[in-house]
C-alpha positions as protocol buffer text, in pm:
chain_id: "A"
residue {
  index: 1
  type: MET
  ca { x: -2880 y: 909 z: -1295 }
}
residue {
  index: 2
  type: GLU
  ca { x: -2679 y: 608 z: -1262 }
}
residue {
  index: 3
  type: ARG
  ca { x: -2606 y: 351 z: -1561 }
}
residue {
  index: 4
  type: PRO
  ca { x: -2647 y: -11 z: -1488 }
}
residue {
  index: 5
  type: GLY
  ca { x: -2257 y: -58 z: -1524 }
}
residue {
  index: 6
  type: ASP
  ca { x: -2209 y: 191 z: -1273 }
}
residue {
  index: 7
  type: ILE
  ca { x: -2382 y: 5 z: -1004 }
}
residue {
  index: 8
  type: VAL
  ca { x: -2151 y: -335 z: -1121 }
}
residue {
  index: 9
  type: ILE
  ca { x: -1827 y: -91 z: -1110 }
}
residue {
  index: 10
  type: ARG
  ca { x: -1904 y: 35 z: -750 }
}
residue {
  index: 11
  type: GLU
  ca { x: -2004 y: -305 z: -617 }
}
residue {
  index: 12
  type: MET
  ca { x: -1717 y: -490 z: -751 }
}
residue {
  index: 13
  type: THR
  ca { x: -1453 y: -159 z: -650 }
}
residue {
  index: 14
  type: ASN
  ca { x: -1600 y: -199 z: -294 }
}
residue {
  index: 15
  type: ARG
  ca { x: -1569 y: -563 z: -278 }
}
residue {
  index: 16
  type: SER
  ca { x: -1196 y: -543 z: -384 }
}
residue {
  index: 17
  type: LEU
  ca { x: -1190 y: -280 z: -116 }
}
residue {
  index: 18
  type: GLU
  ca { x: -1276 y: -472 z: 142 }
}
residue {
  index: 19
  type: ALA
  ca { x: -1035 y: -738 z: 27 }
}
residue {
  index: 20
  type: SER
  ca { x: -797 y: -517 z: 89 }
}
residue {
  index: 21
  type: ILE
  ca { x: -849 y: -356 z: 415 }
}
residue {
  index: 22
  type: ARG
  ca { x: -904 y: -708 z: 505 }
}
residue {
  index: 23
  type: SER
  ca { x: -547 y: -838 z: 385 }
}
residue {
  index: 24
  type: ARG
  ca { x: -409 y: -510 z: 541 }
}
residue {
  index: 25
  type: ALA
  ca { x: -527 y: -578 z: 912 }
}
residue {
  index: 26
  type: GLY
  ca { x: -250 y: -904 z: 871 }
}
residue {
  index: 27
  type: LEU
  ca { x: 30 y: -685 z: 803 }
}
residue {
  index: 28
  type: SER
  ca { x: 261 y: -535 z: 1021 }
}
residue {
  index: 29
  type: LYS
  ca { x: 505 y: -310 z: 1011 }
}
residue {
  index: 30
  type: LYS
  ca { x: 866 y: -440 z: 1066 }
}
residue {
  index: 31
  type: GLU
  ca { x: 1196 y: -362 z: 1257 }
}
residue {
  index: 32
  type: VAL
  ca { x: 1453 y: -164 z: 999 }
}
residue {
  index: 33
  type: ILE
  ca { x: 1782 y: -112 z: 1179 }
}
residue {
  index: 34
  type: CYS
  ca { x: 2028 y: 181 z: 1102 }
}
residue {
  index: 35
  type: TYR
  ca { x: 2348 y: 10 z: 1057 }
}
residue {
  index: 36
  type: GLY
  ca { x: 2631 y: 311 z: 1023 }
}
residue {
  index: 37
  type: THR
  ca { x: 2966 y: 157 z: 908 }
}
residue {
  index: 38
  type: SER
  ca { x: 2943 y: -201 z: 1110 }
}
residue {
  index: 39
  type: PRO
  ca { x: 3023 y: -487 z: 891 }
}
residue {
  index: 40
  type: ASN
  ca { x: 2711 y: -701 z: 789 }
}
residue {
  index: 41
  type: THR
  ca { x: 2602 y: -1017 z: 595 }
}
residue {
  index: 42
  type: ALA
  ca { x: 2403 y: -960 z: 273 }
}
residue {
  index: 43
  type: GLY
  ca { x: 2148 y: -1132 z: 432 }
}
residue {
  index: 44
  type: LEU
  ca { x: 2100 y: -915 z: 690 }
}
residue {
  index: 45
  type: LEU
  ca { x: 2107 y: -609 z: 470 }
}
residue {
  index: 46
  type: PHE
  ca { x: 1873 y: -746 z: 199 }
}
residue {
  index: 47
  type: SER
  ca { x: 1605 y: -861 z: 471 }
}
residue {
  index: 48
  type: ASN
  ca { x: 1647 y: -497 z: 617 }
}
residue {
  index: 49
  type: PHE
  ca { x: 1560 y: -345 z: 287 }
}
residue {
  index: 50
  type: ALA
  ca { x: 1274 y: -561 z: 235 }
}
residue {
  index: 51
  type: ASN
  ca { x: 1112 y: -464 z: 573 }
}
residue {
  index: 52
  type: MET
  ca { x: 1205 y: -90 z: 497 }
}
residue {
  index: 53
  type: ILE
  ca { x: 1006 y: -153 z: 147 }
}
residue {
  index: 54
  type: LEU
  ca { x: 688 y: -348 z: 355 }
}
residue {
  index: 55
  type: ASN
  ca { x: 676 y: -66 z: 570 }
}
residue {
  index: 56
  type: ARG
  ca { x: 631 y: 219 z: 315 }
}
residue {
  index: 57
  type: MET
  ca { x: 380 y: -9 z: 149 }
}
residue {
  index: 58
  type: ILE
  ca { x: 205 y: -43 z: 422 }
}
residue {
  index: 59
  type: ASP
  ca { x: 228 y: 328 z: 480 }
}
residue {
  index: 60
  type: LEU
  ca { x: 96 y: 372 z: 93 }
}
residue {
  index: 61
  type: PHE
  ca { x: -186 y: 177 z: 174 }
}
residue {
  index: 62
  type: ASP
  ca { x: -285 y: 327 z: 450 }
}
residue {
  index: 63
  type: ASP
  ca { x: -245 y: 657 z: 281 }
}
residue {
  index: 64
  type: VAL
  ca { x: -455 y: 632 z: 31 }
}
residue {
  index: 65
  type: LEU
  ca { x: -763 y: 469 z: 235 }
}
residue {
  index: 66
  type: PHE
  ca { x: -742 y: 768 z: 401 }
}
residue {
  index: 67
  type: LEU
  ca { x: -782 y: 987 z: 88 }
}
residue {
  index: 68
  type: LEU
  ca { x: -1028 y: 713 z: -16 }
}
residue {
  index: 69
  type: GLU
  ca { x: -1258 y: 758 z: 308 }
}
residue {
  index: 70
  type: ASN
  ca { x: -1250 y: 1137 z: 304 }
}
residue {
  index: 71
  type: ASN
  ca { x: -1402 y: 1148 z: -65 }
}
residue {
  index: 72
  type: ARG
  ca { x: -1043 y: 1263 z: -191 }
}
residue {
  index: 73
  type: ILE
  ca { x: -1083 y: 1022 z: -520 }
}
residue {
  index: 74
  type: PRO
  ca { x: -801 y: 1177 z: -769 }
}
residue {
  index: 75
  type: SER
  ca { x: -563 y: 1229 z: -472 }
}
residue {
  index: 76
  type: ALA
  ca { x: -604 y: 822 z: -394 }
}
residue {
  index: 77
  type: CYS
  ca { x: -573 y: 778 z: -742 }
}
residue {
  index: 78
  type: VAL
  ca { x: -238 y: 936 z: -755 }
}
residue {
  index: 79
  type: ALA
  ca { x: -144 y: 781 z: -494 }
}
residue {
  index: 80
  type: ALA
  ca { x: -215 y: 475 z: -600 }
}
residue {
  index: 81
  type: ALA
  ca { x: -82 y: 523 z: -909 }
}
residue {
  index: 82
  type: THR
  ca { x: 285 y: 573 z: -739 }
}
residue {
  index: 83
  type: THR
  ca { x: 229 y: 275 z: -557 }
}
residue {
  index: 84
  type: ILE
  ca { x: 207 y: 76 z: -874 }
}
residue {
  index: 85
  type: LEU
  ca { x: 478 y: 255 z: -1067 }
}
residue {
  index: 86
  type: HIS
  ca { x: 709 y: 200 z: -701 }
}
residue {
  index: 87
  type: ARG
  ca { x: 647 y: -159 z: -757 }
}
residue {
  index: 88
  type: ALA
  ca { x: 729 y: -183 z: -1071 }
}
residue {
  index: 89
  type: SER
  ca { x: 1034 y: -24 z: -1078 }
}
């Protein structure tokens, strides 16, 4: 039997997930360059690093969404927590 609070939490979770999915639709992966030993500017290296981080965050979001869609809630929580910890460090 569901309690009234459960319904509110589910509705809020669904709204948040739908907003996240809409936001994800606007993101696309960026090209990352493998430099090797050639000299590069700090700005170019920083931009490349930012693209790598963005690509990884997109991958993590897609992985969590896949887990949620397949009712793997505990695994999705672990992957989401990894994403949050990664962003905090």
